MMTF fields as JSON, N, C-alpha, C and O atoms, coordinates in Angstrom:
{
  "mmtfVersion": "1.0.0",
  "mmtfProducer": "UNKNOWN",
  "numBonds": 439,
  "numAtoms": 440,
  "numGroups": 110,
  "numChains": 1,
  "numModels": 1,
  "chainsPerModel": [1],
  "groupsPerChain": [110],
  "chainIdList": ["A"],
  "bondAtomList": [4, 2, 8, 6, 12, 10, 16, 14, 20, 18, 24, 22, 28, 26, 32, 30, 36, 34, 40, 38, 44, 42, 48, 46, 52, 50, 56, 54, 60, 58, 64, 62, 68, 66, 72, 70, 76, 74, 80, 78, 84, 82, 88, 86, 92, 90, 96, 94, 100, 98, 104, 102, 108, 106, 112, 110, 116, 114, 120, 118, 124, 122, 128, 126, 132, 130, 136, 134, 140, 138, 144, 142, 148, 146, 152, 150, 156, 154, 160, 158, 164, 162, 168, 166, 172, 170, 176, 174, 180, 178, 184, 182, 188, 186, 192, 190, 196, 194, 200, 198, 204, 202, 208, 206, 212, 210, 216, 214, 220, 218, 224, 222, 228, 226, 232, 230, 236, 234, 240, 238, 244, 242, 248, 246, 252, 250, 256, 254, 260, 258, 264, 262, 268, 266, 272, 270, 276, 274, 280, 278, 284, 282, 288, 286, 292, 290, 296, 294, 300, 298, 304, 302, 308, 306, 312, 310, 316, 314, 320, 318, 324, 322, 328, 326, 332, 330, 336, 334, 340, 338, 344, 342, 348, 346, 352, 350, 356, 354, 360, 358, 364, 362, 368, 366, 372, 370, 376, 374, 380, 378, 384, 382, 388, 386, 392, 390, 396, 394, 400, 398, 404, 402, 408, 406, 412, 410, 416, 414, 420, 418, 424, 422, 428, 426, 432, 430, 436, 434],
  "bondOrderList": [1, 1, 1, 1, 1, 1, 1, 1, 1, 1, 1, 1, 1, 1, 1, 1, 1, 1, 1, 1, 1, 1, 1, 1, 1, 1, 1, 1, 1, 1, 1, 1, 1, 1, 1, 1, 1, 1, 1, 1, 1, 1, 1, 1, 1, 1, 1, 1, 1, 1, 1, 1, 1, 1, 1, 1, 1, 1, 1, 1, 1, 1, 1, 1, 1, 1, 1, 1, 1, 1, 1, 1, 1, 1, 1, 1, 1, 1, 1, 1, 1, 1, 1, 1, 1, 1, 1, 1, 1, 1, 1, 1, 1, 1, 1, 1, 1, 1, 1, 1, 1, 1, 1, 1, 1, 1, 1, 1, 1],
  "groupList": [{"groupName": "MET", "atomNameList": ["N", "CA", "C", "O"], "elementList": ["N", "C", "C", "O"], "formalChargeList": [0, 0, 0, 0], "bondAtomList": [1, 0, 2, 1, 3, 2], "bondOrderList": [1, 1, 2], "singleLetterCode": "M", "chemCompType": "L-PEPTIDE LINKING"}, {"groupName": "THR", "atomNameList": ["N", "CA", "C", "O"], "elementList": ["N", "C", "C", "O"], "formalChargeList": [0, 0, 0, 0], "bondAtomList": [1, 0, 2, 1, 3, 2], "bondOrderList": [1, 1, 2], "singleLetterCode": "T", "chemCompType": "L-PEPTIDE LINKING"}, {"groupName": "LEU", "atomNameList": ["N", "CA", "C", "O"], "elementList": ["N", "C", "C", "O"], "formalChargeList": [0, 0, 0, 0], "bondAtomList": [1, 0, 2, 1, 3, 2], "bondOrderList": [1, 1, 2], "singleLetterCode": "L", "chemCompType": "L-PEPTIDE LINKING"}, {"groupName": "LYS", "atomNameList": ["N", "CA", "C", "O"], "elementList": ["N", "C", "C", "O"], "formalChargeList": [0, 0, 0, 0], "bondAtomList": [1, 0, 2, 1, 3, 2], "bondOrderList": [1, 1, 2], "singleLetterCode": "K", "chemCompType": "L-PEPTIDE LINKING"}, {"groupName": "ASP", "atomNameList": ["N", "CA", "C", "O"], "elementList": ["N", "C", "C", "O"], "formalChargeList": [0, 0, 0, 0], "bondAtomList": [1, 0, 2, 1, 3, 2], "bondOrderList": [1, 1, 2], "singleLetterCode": "D", "chemCompType": "L-PEPTIDE LINKING"}, {"groupName": "ILE", "atomNameList": ["N", "CA", "C", "O"], "elementList": ["N", "C", "C", "O"], "formalChargeList": [0, 0, 0, 0], "bondAtomList": [1, 0, 2, 1, 3, 2], "bondOrderList": [1, 1, 2], "singleLetterCode": "I", "chemCompType": "L-PEPTIDE LINKING"}, {"groupName": "SER", "atomNameList": ["N", "CA", "C", "O"], "elementList": ["N", "C", "C", "O"], "formalChargeList": [0, 0, 0, 0], "bondAtomList": [1, 0, 2, 1, 3, 2], "bondOrderList": [1, 1, 2], "singleLetterCode": "S", "chemCompType": "L-PEPTIDE LINKING"}, {"groupName": "GLY", "atomNameList": ["N", "CA", "C", "O"], "elementList": ["N", "C", "C", "O"], "formalChargeList": [0, 0, 0, 0], "bondAtomList": [1, 0, 2, 1, 3, 2], "bondOrderList": [1, 1, 2], "singleLetterCode": "G", "chemCompType": "PEPTIDE LINKING"}, {"groupName": "PRO", "atomNameList": ["N", "CA", "C", "O"], "elementList": ["N", "C", "C", "O"], "formalChargeList": [0, 0, 0, 0], "bondAtomList": [1, 0, 2, 1, 3, 2], "bondOrderList": [1, 1, 2], "singleLetterCode": "P", "chemCompType": "L-PEPTIDE LINKING"}, {"groupName": "TRP", "atomNameList": ["N", "CA", "C", "O"], "elementList": ["N", "C", "C", "O"], "formalChargeList": [0, 0, 0, 0], "bondAtomList": [1, 0, 2, 1, 3, 2], "bondOrderList": [1, 1, 2], "singleLetterCode": "W", "chemCompType": "L-PEPTIDE LINKING"}, {"groupName": "VAL", "atomNameList": ["N", "CA", "C", "O"], "elementList": ["N", "C", "C", "O"], "formalChargeList": [0, 0, 0, 0], "bondAtomList": [1, 0, 2, 1, 3, 2], "bondOrderList": [1, 1, 2], "singleLetterCode": "V", "chemCompType": "L-PEPTIDE LINKING"}, {"groupName": "ALA", "atomNameList": ["N", "CA", "C", "O"], "elementList": ["N", "C", "C", "O"], "formalChargeList": [0, 0, 0, 0], "bondAtomList": [1, 0, 2, 1, 3, 2], "bondOrderList": [1, 1, 2], "singleLetterCode": "A", "chemCompType": "L-PEPTIDE LINKING"}, {"groupName": "PHE", "atomNameList": ["N", "CA", "C", "O"], "elementList": ["N", "C", "C", "O"], "formalChargeList": [0, 0, 0, 0], "bondAtomList": [1, 0, 2, 1, 3, 2], "bondOrderList": [1, 1, 2], "singleLetterCode": "F", "chemCompType": "L-PEPTIDE LINKING"}, {"groupName": "HIS", "atomNameList": ["N", "CA", "C", "O"], "elementList": ["N", "C", "C", "O"], "formalChargeList": [0, 0, 0, 0], "bondAtomList": [1, 0, 2, 1, 3, 2], "bondOrderList": [1, 1, 2], "singleLetterCode": "H", "chemCompType": "L-PEPTIDE LINKING"}, {"groupName": "ASN", "atomNameList": ["N", "CA", "C", "O"], "elementList": ["N", "C", "C", "O"], "formalChargeList": [0, 0, 0, 0], "bondAtomList": [1, 0, 2, 1, 3, 2], "bondOrderList": [1, 1, 2], "singleLetterCode": "N", "chemCompType": "L-PEPTIDE LINKING"}, {"groupName": "TYR", "atomNameList": ["N", "CA", "C", "O"], "elementList": ["N", "C", "C", "O"], "formalChargeList": [0, 0, 0, 0], "bondAtomList": [1, 0, 2, 1, 3, 2], "bondOrderList": [1, 1, 2], "singleLetterCode": "Y", "chemCompType": "L-PEPTIDE LINKING"}, {"groupName": "GLU", "atomNameList": ["N", "CA", "C", "O"], "elementList": ["N", "C", "C", "O"], "formalChargeList": [0, 0, 0, 0], "bondAtomList": [1, 0, 2, 1, 3, 2], "bondOrderList": [1, 1, 2], "singleLetterCode": "E", "chemCompType": "L-PEPTIDE LINKING"}, {"groupName": "ARG", "atomNameList": ["N", "CA", "C", "O"], "elementList": ["N", "C", "C", "O"], "formalChargeList": [0, 0, 0, 0], "bondAtomList": [1, 0, 2, 1, 3, 2], "bondOrderList": [1, 1, 2], "singleLetterCode": "R", "chemCompType": "L-PEPTIDE LINKING"}, {"groupName": "CYS", "atomNameList": ["N", "CA", "C", "O"], "elementList": ["N", "C", "C", "O"], "formalChargeList": [0, 0, 0, 0], "bondAtomList": [1, 0, 2, 1, 3, 2], "bondOrderList": [1, 1, 2], "singleLetterCode": "C", "chemCompType": "L-PEPTIDE LINKING"}],
  "groupTypeList": [0, 1, 2, 3, 4, 5, 6, 6, 7, 8, 4, 9, 5, 5, 2, 7, 10, 7, 5, 5, 2, 11, 5, 12, 6, 5, 5, 2, 2, 1, 7, 13, 7, 11, 14, 2, 5, 11, 7, 15, 14, 1, 11, 6, 3, 16, 16, 3, 4, 3, 15, 4, 11, 3, 3, 2, 6, 17, 10, 5, 7, 6, 7, 0, 10, 10, 5, 1, 7, 2, 10, 12, 10, 0, 7, 5, 12, 16, 14, 10, 2, 8, 10, 6, 12, 11, 1, 10, 6, 2, 5, 5, 10, 5, 5, 4, 5, 10, 5, 0, 2, 10, 5, 11, 14, 1, 10, 18, 3, 3],
  "groupIdList": [1, 2, 3, 4, 5, 6, 7, 8, 9, 10, 11, 12, 13, 14, 15, 16, 17, 18, 19, 20, 21, 22, 23, 24, 25, 26, 27, 28, 29, 30, 31, 32, 33, 34, 35, 36, 37, 38, 39, 40, 41, 42, 43, 44, 45, 46, 47, 48, 49, 50, 51, 52, 53, 54, 55, 56, 57, 58, 59, 60, 61, 62, 63, 64, 65, 66, 67, 68, 69, 70, 71, 72, 73, 74, 75, 76, 77, 78, 79, 80, 81, 82, 83, 84, 85, 86, 87, 88, 89, 90, 91, 92, 93, 94, 95, 96, 97, 98, 99, 100, 101, 102, 103, 104, 105, 106, 107, 108, 109, 110],
  "secStructList": [7, 5, 2, 2, 2, 2, 7, 7, 1, 7, 2, 2, 2, 2, 2, 2, 2, 2, 2, 2, 2, 2, 2, 2, 2, 2, 2, 2, 2, 6, 6, 7, 7, 4, 4, 4, 1, 6, 6, 6, 6, 6, 1, 7, 2, 2, 2, 2, 6, 6, 5, 7, 2, 2, 2, 2, 2, 2, 2, 2, 2, 2, 2, 2, 2, 2, 2, 2, 2, 2, 2, 2, 2, 2, 2, 2, 1, 6, 6, 6, 1, 5, 6, 2, 2, 2, 2, 2, 2, 2, 2, 2, 2, 2, 2, 2, 2, 2, 2, 2, 2, 2, 2, 2, 2, 2, 6, 6, 5, 7],
  "xCoordList": [17.88, 17.273, 18.371, 19.186, 18.379, 19.395, 18.778, 17.563, 19.659, 19.187, 18.297, 17.377, 18.569, 17.768, 16.307, 15.395, 16.095, 14.745, 13.891, 12.675, 14.513, 13.742, 13.836, 13.205, 14.626, 14.818, 13.605, 13.028, 13.241, 12.188, 12.698, 13.343, 12.417, 12.877, 14.061, 14.638, 14.422, 15.525, 16.884, 17.082, 17.807, 19.145, 19.975, 20.865, 19.691, 20.512, 20.337, 21.198, 19.264, 19.054, 20.094, 20.658, 20.359, 21.34, 22.739, 23.538, 23.03, 24.336, 24.421, 25.49, 23.319, 23.293, 23.526, 24.25, 22.913, 23.133, 24.595, 25.196, 25.163, 26.574, 27.489, 28.48, 27.169, 27.983, 27.888, 28.895, 26.69, 26.517, 27.301, 27.981, 27.207, 27.966, 29.474, 30.226, 29.911, 31.335, 31.809, 32.903, 30.996, 31.357, 31.48, 32.441, 30.498, 30.572, 31.784, 32.428, 32.097, 33.258, 34.544, 35.406, 34.672, 35.879, 36.001, 37.087, 34.899, 34.925, 35.352, 36.171, 34.796, 35.139, 36.576, 37.262, 37.039, 38.403, 39.452, 40.557, 39.123, 40.08, 40.125, 40.977, 39.194, 39.192, 38.414, 38.509, 37.647, 36.932, 35.435, 34.736, 34.92, 33.481, 32.911, 31.893, 33.543, 33.057, 31.614, 30.868, 31.218, 29.849, 28.817, 27.616, 29.262, 28.346, 28.008, 27.119, 28.711, 28.527, 27.39, 27.426, 26.381, 25.226, 25.672, 26.433, 25.209, 25.575, 26.715, 26.681, 27.728, 28.85, 28.429, 28.809, 27.653, 27.265, 26.283, 26.153, 25.587, 24.636, 25.195, 24.525, 26.411, 27.009, 27.409, 27.643, 27.477, 27.912, 29.411, 30.116, 29.884, 31.305, 32.171, 33.234, 31.717, 32.482, 32.572, 33.616, 31.469, 31.449, 32.321, 33.019, 32.283, 33.112, 34.594, 35.411, 34.937, 36.336, 36.907, 38.126, 36.064, 36.517, 37.006, 37.659, 36.698, 37.028, 37.994, 37.98, 38.827, 39.686, 38.858, 38.619, 38.428, 37.501, 38.089, 37.371, 39.371, 39.996, 40.03, 39.72, 40.407, 40.41, 39.004, 38.79, 38.055, 36.668, 36.15, 35.477, 36.462, 36.037, 36.642, 35.967, 37.91, 38.569, 38.04, 37.917, 37.729, 37.167, 35.8, 35.534, 34.939, 33.608, 33.719, 32.966, 34.642, 34.864, 35.323, 34.901, 36.182, 36.64, 35.483, 35.379, 34.626, 33.452, 32.493, 31.862, 32.391, 31.521, 32.05, 31.265, 33.369, 33.95, 33.473, 33.167, 33.412, 32.937, 31.49, 31.147, 30.651, 29.238, 29.089, 28.278, 29.869, 29.831, 30.233, 29.605, 31.268, 31.702, 30.617, 30.404, 29.934, 28.84, 27.712, 27.148, 27.385, 26.317, 26.703, 25.88, 27.952, 28.394, 28.413, 28.002, 28.886, 28.916, 27.501, 27.261, 26.574, 25.194, 24.574, 23.783, 24.915, 24.363, 24.922, 24.194, 26.21, 26.862, 26.62, 26.399, 26.665, 26.577, 25.229, 25.153, 24.177, 22.874, 22.345, 21.492, 22.84, 22.388, 22.96, 22.396, 24.07, 24.716, 24.734, 24.895, 24.574, 24.631, 23.348, 22.25, 23.493, 22.291, 21.6, 22.199, 20.35, 19.568, 20.21, 20.11, 20.859, 21.488, 22.586, 22.962, 23.106, 24.125, 23.573, 24.324, 22.291, 21.671, 21.736, 21.996, 21.505, 21.592, 23.033, 23.295, 23.956, 25.378, 25.802, 26.542, 25.35, 25.676, 25.124, 25.798, 23.909, 23.32, 24.14, 24.369, 24.578, 25.404, 26.731, 27.192, 27.334, 28.6, 28.395, 29.235, 27.304, 27.025, 26.837, 27.346, 26.126, 25.913, 27.239, 27.507, 28.065, 29.384, 30.229, 30.916, 30.193, 30.948, 30.523, 31.368, 29.232, 28.73, 29.175, 29.572, 29.111, 29.538, 31.023, 31.427, 31.834, 33.275, 33.529, 34.364, 32.816, 32.971, 32.634, 33.361, 31.541, 31.134, 32.162, 32.475, 32.686, 33.688, 34.95, 35.475, 35.434, 36.654, 36.419, 37.28, 35.257, 34.967, 34.92, 35.303, 34.456, 34.328, 35.547, 35.565, 36.57, 37.796, 39.0, 39.615, 39.327, 40.537, 40.4, 41.386, 39.224, 39.05, 38.899, 38.855, 38.821, 38.748, 40.135, 41.144, 40.162, 41.454, 41.961, 43.028],
  "yCoordList": [-26.359, -25.18, -24.13, -23.874, -23.534, -22.542, -21.144, -20.967, -20.166, -18.786, -18.623, -17.805, -19.391, -19.324, -19.697, -19.164, -20.623, -21.072, -19.984, -19.959, -19.092, -18.036, -16.701, -15.72, -16.677, -15.454, -15.191, -16.106, -13.925, -13.547, -12.381, -11.471, -12.411, -11.348, -11.793, -12.852, -10.979, -11.337, -11.265, -10.475, -12.103, -12.167, -10.915, -10.574, -10.233, -9.079, -7.922, -7.044, -7.895, -6.792, -6.82, -5.78, -7.993, -8.088, -7.757, -7.145, -8.161, -7.82, -6.329, -5.733, -5.723, -4.272, -3.502, -2.506, -3.961, -3.337, -3.5, -2.575, -4.662, -4.892, -3.964, -3.476, -3.715, -2.801, -1.377, -0.673, -0.953, 0.393, 0.515, 1.516, -0.496, -0.475, -0.459, 0.205, -1.188, -1.209, 0.178, 0.61, 0.86, 2.212, 3.155, 3.919, 3.099, 3.945, 3.58, 4.462, 2.294, 1.862, 2.427, 2.901, 2.378, 2.897, 4.403, 4.904, 5.115, 6.566, 6.874, 7.762, 6.139, 6.382, 5.969, 6.66, 4.866, 4.408, 5.374, 5.443, 6.114, 7.096, 8.362, 9.227, 8.463, 9.617, 10.805, 11.895, 10.625, 11.738, 11.753, 12.608, 10.843, 10.731, 11.101, 10.544, 12.027, 12.373, 12.874, 12.646, 13.544, 14.053, 12.957, 13.219, 11.739, 10.61, 9.967, 9.119, 10.368, 9.761, 10.473, 11.685, 9.688, 10.257, 10.833, 10.199, 12.001, 12.673, 13.65, 14.771, 13.226, 14.128, 15.221, 16.38, 14.866, 15.86, 16.885, 17.969, 16.567, 17.522, 18.218, 19.064, 17.868, 18.463, 19.913, 20.318, 20.67, 22.063, 22.109, 21.115, 23.259, 23.43, 23.127, 22.52, 23.55, 23.308, 21.814, 21.321, 21.098, 19.656, 18.923, 17.97, 19.364, 18.742, 18.935, 18.069, 20.079, 20.363, 19.435, 19.344, 18.758, 17.837, 16.509, 15.738, 16.231, 14.946, 15.123, 16.146, 14.131, 14.061, 13.404, 12.197, 14.194, 13.723, 12.582, 11.65, 12.644, 11.597, 10.269, 9.218, 10.325, 9.108, 8.552, 7.343, 9.433, 9.016, 8.326, 7.299, 8.885, 8.283, 6.898, 5.969, 6.768, 5.468, 4.425, 3.253, 4.827, 3.883, 3.397, 2.195, 4.315, 3.932, 3.12, 2.165, 3.488, 2.733, 1.312, 0.383, 1.134, -0.209, -1.062, -2.241, -0.467, -1.19, -1.522, -2.579, -0.616, -0.848, -1.993, -2.707, -2.174, -3.268, -4.614, -5.529, -4.73, -5.968, -6.238, -7.352, -5.216, -5.367, -5.671, -6.511, -4.988, -5.227, -6.667, -7.321, -7.146, -8.518, -9.523, -10.494, -9.289, -10.178, -10.169, -11.216, -8.989, -8.892, -9.66, -10.383, -9.509, -10.24, -11.749, -12.52, -12.168, -13.603, -14.177, -15.251, -13.461, -13.946, -13.93, -14.814, -12.961, -12.891, -13.94, -14.51, -14.194, -15.135, -16.587, -17.453, -16.845, -18.222, -18.552, -19.425, -17.876, -18.118, -19.522, -20.002, -20.188, -21.55, -22.595, -23.681, -22.275, -23.263, -22.864, -23.726, -21.588, -21.14, -21.515, -21.37, -21.995, -22.307, -21.038, -19.963, -21.169, -20.024, -19.405, -18.196, -20.212, -19.698, -18.679, -17.902, -18.672, -17.692, -16.275, -15.337, -16.101, -14.775, -14.276, -13.096, -15.16, -14.78, -14.457, -13.475, -15.281, -15.029, -13.696, -12.934, -13.414, -12.151, -10.961, -9.94, -11.085, -10.007, -9.736, -8.579, -10.777, -10.618, -9.942, -9.056, -10.356, -9.742, -8.266, -7.442, -7.915, -6.51, -5.688, -4.571, -6.208, -5.468, -5.251, -4.151, -6.286, -6.147, -5.147, -4.328, -5.196, -4.27, -2.824, -1.933, -2.596, -1.243, -0.736, 0.422, -1.593, -1.187, -0.836, 0.168, -1.653, -1.375, -0.065, 0.734, 0.162, 1.423, 2.617, 3.611, 2.534, 3.65, 3.92, 5.075, 2.861, 3.041, 3.683, 4.633, 3.171, 3.73, 5.165, 6.027, 5.42, 6.77, 7.775, 8.931, 7.356, 8.289, 8.315, 9.06, 7.514, 7.553, 7.925, 8.971, 7.086, 7.275, 8.456, 9.147, 8.702, 9.732, 11.14, 12.106, 11.268, 12.608, 13.237, 12.556, 14.541, 15.262, 15.468, 16.051],
  "zCoordList": [13.97, 13.385, 13.16, 14.046, 11.979, 11.627, 11.558, 11.647, 11.396, 11.259, 10.027, 10.027, 8.994, 7.757, 8.032, 7.4, 8.986, 9.297, 9.941, 9.752, 10.692, 11.358, 10.631, 11.024, 9.576, 8.805, 7.916, 7.328, 7.839, 6.898, 6.064, 6.585, 4.813, 3.928, 3.107, 3.351, 2.128, 1.234, 1.936, 2.86, 1.479, 2.074, 1.793, 2.573, 0.694, 0.327, 1.302, 1.361, 2.055, 3.003, 4.111, 4.452, 4.678, 5.756, 5.238, 5.946, 4.008, 3.438, 3.118, 3.248, 2.704, 2.48, 3.766, 3.777, 4.851, 6.158, 6.563, 7.109, 6.298, 6.604, 5.834, 6.377, 4.577, 3.759, 4.3, 4.377, 4.671, 5.237, 6.547, 6.774, 7.403, 8.66, 8.394, 9.107, 7.369, 7.029, 6.581, 6.945, 5.805, 5.355, 6.551, 6.648, 7.467, 8.665, 9.52, 10.089, 9.616, 10.391, 9.815, 10.554, 8.505, 7.854, 8.075, 8.365, 7.938, 8.16, 9.593, 9.824, 10.549, 11.952, 12.263, 13.016, 11.703, 11.962, 11.429, 11.966, 10.387, 9.869, 10.723, 10.52, 11.684, 12.579, 12.057, 12.62, 10.996, 10.38, 10.638, 10.093, 11.445, 11.562, 12.912, 13.323, 13.611, 14.956, 14.929, 15.881, 13.87, 13.794, 13.536, 13.6, 13.246, 13.087, 14.433, 14.512, 15.482, 16.801, 17.518, 17.734, 17.881, 18.581, 19.924, 20.656, 20.232, 21.469, 21.261, 21.77, 20.511, 20.254, 19.285, 19.453, 18.28, 17.278, 17.822, 17.253, 18.913, 19.498, 20.735, 21.328, 21.124, 22.321, 22.055, 20.917, 23.132, 23.013, 22.726, 22.899, 22.293, 21.983, 23.197, 23.07, 24.377, 25.605, 25.905, 26.33, 25.681, 25.926, 24.904, 25.253, 23.646, 22.609, 22.89, 22.579, 23.484, 23.78, 24.855, 24.998, 25.6, 26.642, 26.069, 26.772, 24.794, 24.183, 23.03, 22.346, 22.821, 21.647, 20.542, 20.574, 19.576, 18.55, 17.722, 17.358, 17.426, 16.617, 17.378, 16.817, 18.659, 19.477, 19.633, 19.541, 19.869, 20.044, 18.784, 18.866, 17.639, 16.371, 16.189, 15.745, 16.534, 16.363, 17.341, 16.984, 18.555, 19.529, 19.061, 19.069, 18.657, 18.192, 16.895, 16.7, 16.016, 14.787, 15.056, 14.368, 16.049, 16.413, 16.923, 16.588, 17.726, 18.199, 17.066, 17.06, 16.117, 14.956, 14.091, 13.466, 14.05, 13.268, 13.818, 13.053, 15.141, 15.763, 15.35, 14.954, 15.445, 15.091, 13.6, 13.212, 12.773, 11.328, 11.004, 10.171, 11.658, 11.449, 11.8, 11.074, 12.911, 13.301, 12.273, 11.955, 11.756, 10.757, 9.499, 8.937, 9.053, 7.858, 8.096, 7.229, 9.26, 9.56, 9.559, 9.007, 10.175, 10.202, 8.801, 8.472, 7.992, 6.646, 5.711, 4.898, 5.825, 4.912, 5.325, 4.478, 6.635, 7.12, 7.754, 8.619, 7.341, 7.957, 7.706, 8.452, 6.666, 6.365, 7.325, 7.467, 7.98, 8.852, 10.324, 11.188, 10.624, 12.02, 12.756, 12.218, 13.984, 14.764, 15.239, 15.258, 15.618, 16.09, 17.329, 17.539, 18.138, 19.359, 19.057, 19.934, 17.821, 17.454, 17.518, 17.786, 17.281, 17.375, 18.815, 19.05, 19.774, 21.191, 21.57, 22.264, 21.114, 21.391, 20.774, 21.398, 19.578, 18.909, 19.676, 19.81, 20.176, 20.969, 22.221, 22.576, 22.883, 24.087, 23.729, 24.448, 22.629, 22.183, 21.873, 22.236, 21.213, 20.872, 22.141, 22.224, 23.12, 24.375, 25.099, 25.583, 25.175, 25.809, 25.045, 25.656, 23.722, 22.869, 23.126, 23.224, 23.233, 23.483, 24.844, 24.978, 25.85, 27.197, 27.185, 27.772, 26.522, 26.44, 25.697, 26.122, 24.59, 23.856, 24.736, 24.733, 25.492, 26.357, 27.442, 27.731, 28.042, 29.098, 28.542, 29.123, 27.424, 26.83, 26.358, 26.537, 25.756, 25.261, 26.389, 26.204, 27.561, 28.675, 29.587, 30.566, 29.282, 30.086, 29.223, 29.429, 28.279, 27.47, 26.517, 26.258, 26.0, 24.975, 25.538, 24.777, 26.856, 27.434, 27.441, 27.624, 27.24, 27.216, 28.624, 28.817]
}
């Protein structure tokens, strides 16, 4: 059984989501997207001053690249990937998020 067998809806939606994630990743990797980061954009000025916004953007952007890559792989190769790849991808995303949070709260602090 492949991902295509359990997929519902048109294939272009997953690729559209991948393109949107890629755009956000590029913005964050350039260091200009700190206001796109949940929590940072609502933090007080004093709280924002505790973090290096450029480093924080790049860390979150790097994590987003991993997630974006997984979305593209699942969208492009859904005809050949087994269903278990969805579970593996979920585990990778959770690990990626934990690593991003740890780095954001240690390395990105001033």
